[in-house]
C-alpha positions in Angstrom: 50.9 75.3 -23.0 51.8 77.2 -19.9 51.4 76.0 -16.3 49.9 72.6 -17.2 51.1 69.1 -16.2 53.7 67.5 -18.4 52.4 65.5 -21.4 53.9 62.3 -20.0 52.0 62.8 -16.7 48.6 63.4 -18.3 46.1 61.0 -19.7 42.5 61.7 -20.6 41.4 59.3 -17.9 43.6 61.0 -15.2 42.4 64.4 -16.3 38.7 63.4 -16.0 39.4 61.8 -12.6 41.0 64.9 -11.3 38.3 67.1 -12.6 35.5 65.0 -11.2 37.2 64.6 -7.8 37.3 68.4 -7.7 33.6 68.6 -8.5 34.5 70.3 -11.8 32.7 68.0 -14.3 30.2 70.0 -16.3 27.7 69.0 -19.0 28.3 70.1 -22.6 26.2 73.2 -23.4 22.8 72.2 -24.9 23.2 74.8 -27.7 26.0 72.8 -29.3 25.1 71.4 -32.7 23.1 74.4 -33.8 23.0 75.1 -37.5 26.3 76.3 -38.9 26.8 79.8 -40.3 29.4 80.4 -42.9 32.7 82.1 -42.1 33.8 84.8 -44.5 37.5 85.7 -45.3 38.5 88.8 -47.2 41.5 88.0 -49.5 44.6 90.0 -48.8 47.3 90.9 -51.3 49.7 87.9 -51.7 47.1 85.3 -50.6 46.8 82.1 -52.5 44.0 79.5 -52.4 46.4 76.8 -51.2 47.6 79.0 -48.2 44.1 79.9 -47.3 43.0 76.3 -47.5 45.9 75.2 -45.3 45.2 78.0 -42.7 41.6 76.8 -42.3 42.2 73.1 -42.5 40.2 72.6 -45.7 41.2 71.6 -49.2 41.5 73.8 -52.3 38.8 71.8 -53.9 36.4 72.5 -51.0 37.2 76.2 -51.2 36.6 76.3 -54.9 33.3 74.3 -54.7 32.0 76.5 -51.8 32.7 79.7 -53.8 32.0 78.4 -57.3 35.5 79.1 -58.5 36.5 77.7 -61.8 40.2 78.4 -61.4 42.8 79.1 -58.6 42.9 82.8 -59.4 41.8 85.1 -56.6 42.0 88.8 -56.0 42.6 91.1 -53.1 39.3 92.4 -51.7 37.4 89.3 -52.8 35.5 87.5 -50.1 35.6 83.8 -49.7 33.2 81.5 -47.9 35.1 79.0 -45.7 33.3 75.6 -45.6 32.9 73.8 -42.3 32.0 76.9 -40.3 31.3 77.0 -36.6 27.9 76.9 -34.9 25.9 80.1 -35.2 25.6 80.1 -31.4 29.3 79.8 -30.7 29.6 83.2 -29.1 26.4 82.8 -27.0 28.2 81.6 -23.8 30.7 84.5 -24.1 28.0 87.1 -24.7 25.9 85.8 -21.8 28.9 85.7 -19.4 30.0 89.1 -20.4 26.7 90.9 -20.5 26.6 91.8 -16.8 30.4 92.3 -16.2 32.0 95.6 -15.6 34.6 95.6 -18.3 37.5 98.1 -18.1 38.4 98.2 -21.7 41.6 100.2 -21.1 42.9 97.4 -18.9 42.9 94.6 -21.5 45.8 95.3 -23.9 46.7 91.9 -25.1 45.0 88.8 -26.4 47.3 85.8 -26.2 46.7 82.5 -28.1 47.9 79.1 -26.8 47.6 75.5 -27.6 47.1 72.9 -24.9 49.9 70.7 -26.3 47.8 67.6 -25.6 44.7 66.3 -27.5 42.4 65.8 -24.6 40.8 68.2 -22.1 38.5 71.1 -21.7 38.1 74.1 -19.3 37.0 72.1 -16.3 39.7 69.4 -16.8 42.5 72.0 -17.2 41.1 74.1 -14.3 41.2 71.1 -12.0 44.8 70.3 -13.0 45.9 73.9 -12.5 44.3 74.1 -9.0 46.2 70.9 -8.1 49.4 72.7 -9.1 48.6 75.4 -6.6 47.0 78.0 -8.9 44.5 79.6 -6.5 42.3 80.9 -9.3 42.3 77.6 -11.2 42.2 77.7 -15.0 45.1 79.8 -16.2 43.2 81.0 -19.3 40.2 83.1 -19.7 38.8 81.0 -22.6 39.2 77.5 -24.0 38.2 76.4 -27.5 37.5 72.7 -27.8 38.5 70.2 -30.5 35.6 67.8 -30.3 37.0 65.3 -27.8 36.1 66.6 -24.3 34.1 69.6 -25.6 32.6 70.5 -28.9 34.7 71.1 -31.9 35.0 74.9 -31.9 33.1 75.3 -28.7 34.1 78.3 -26.6 34.2 77.7 -22.9 34.3 80.8 -20.6 36.7 80.4 -17.6 36.4 81.8 -14.1 39.1 84.3 -14.7 36.9 86.0 -17.3 33.8 85.8 -15.3 35.6 87.4 -12.3 37.8 89.7 -14.5 41.0 88.3 -12.9 44.5 88.5 -14.3 45.7 85.6 -16.3 48.2 82.9 -15.4 49.0 81.8 -18.9 52.5 83.3 -19.5 55.6 83.9 -17.5 55.6 87.7 -18.1 53.6 89.0 -15.2 53.0 92.3 -17.0 51.2 90.5 -19.8 49.3 88.3 -17.3 48.0 91.5 -15.7 46.5 92.9 -18.9 46.3 90.0 -21.2 43.4 87.7 -22.1 44.5 84.1 -22.5 42.8 81.8 -25.1 43.7 78.2 -25.2 42.9 76.0 -28.2 42.8 72.3 -27.3 45.3 70.2 -29.3 49.0 69.8 -30.1 49.7 72.1 -33.0 53.3 70.9 -33.2 51.7 67.8 -34.8 48.7 69.2 -36.8 46.8 72.4 -37.4 43.7 73.5 -35.4 40.4 72.3 -36.8 38.5 74.6 -39.2 35.9 75.2 -36.5 38.6 76.1 -33.9 40.1 78.6 -36.3 36.7 80.1 -37.0 35.8 80.3 -33.3 39.1 81.9 -32.5 38.5 84.6 -35.1 34.9 85.2 -33.9 36.0 85.4 -30.2 38.9 87.8 -30.9 36.5 89.9 -33.0 34.0 90.0 -30.2 36.6 90.9 -27.6 38.1 93.6 -30.0 34.7 95.2 -30.5 33.4 95.0 -26.9 36.1 94.3 -24.3 39.6 95.4 -25.0 41.6 98.5 -25.6 41.2 99.6 -29.2 45.0 99.5 -29.5 45.2 96.0 -28.3 47.9 93.6 -29.5 47.1 90.0 -30.7 50.0 87.8 -29.9 50.9 84.2 -29.0 52.6 82.5 -26.0 56.1 82.1 -27.6 56.2 85.7 -28.8 55.6 86.8 -25.2 57.9 84.5 -23.3 60.4 83.7 -26.1 60.9 80.7 -28.3 63.6 79.4 -26.0 61.0 78.9 -23.3 58.1 77.5 -25.3 57.0 76.5 -28.8 53.3 77.3 -27.9 51.0 77.4 -29.8 53.0 75.1 -32.2 54.3 75.3 -35.7 51.0 74.6 -37.3 49.1 77.5 -35.7 47.9 80.0 -38.4 50.3 82.7 -37.5 50.2 84.4 -40.9 46.4 84.5 -41.0 46.0 85.9 -37.5 48.8 88.4 -38.0 47.1 89.7 -41.1 43.8 90.0 -39.4 45.1 91.7 -36.3 48.4 93.1 -37.4 50.3 91.0 -34.8 
């Protein structure tokens, strides 16, 4: 995670105290917990059930049961239903926040994924911490995707930088900050994979941005590919690199 307090200096209690002292505490959206809608995945050449299951944080048995498969054989072009999908309303806050914005699609040329490197937090909490570190515009990212602790599992929170169409503060490379949309998934993916709902929300969010907000030739990338692995491991070794690269040719 870029521009956030060190893990040793952060606790959930301290983050909440910082956020509330800054007047940043917000209630969870009332739409959370709406009925789930299934996520679909189109099988690519070389995919295996075990890899797909690992990428989405489910088991092979769950995949087979959800798709009525009697064996592990799958074929390119086949569509799988991924169990444990996100809320059907997951994009509602994004669509609502974006509806009246003047989006310059040619400006946004990167979508950059991050992990928070800690298990607690949400947009308000991280935003308060970033302001305390001297970031005038607060939250370094444009969007935060929760893990079920301080916001809903797979919940997409819209940050002030997106609402105001401001440059990001999420990588060292200023050129990418100028034209790159930052998405942070809450969790430490050096230790575990994102939840199935986080993965599904990330795909839905990137698809929405791709179709409505960014340059058609945009690049999907991750923090360490921008700033270099010698600087950061973000978004962690358990991030679904292969899946996202296949989807967006990263």
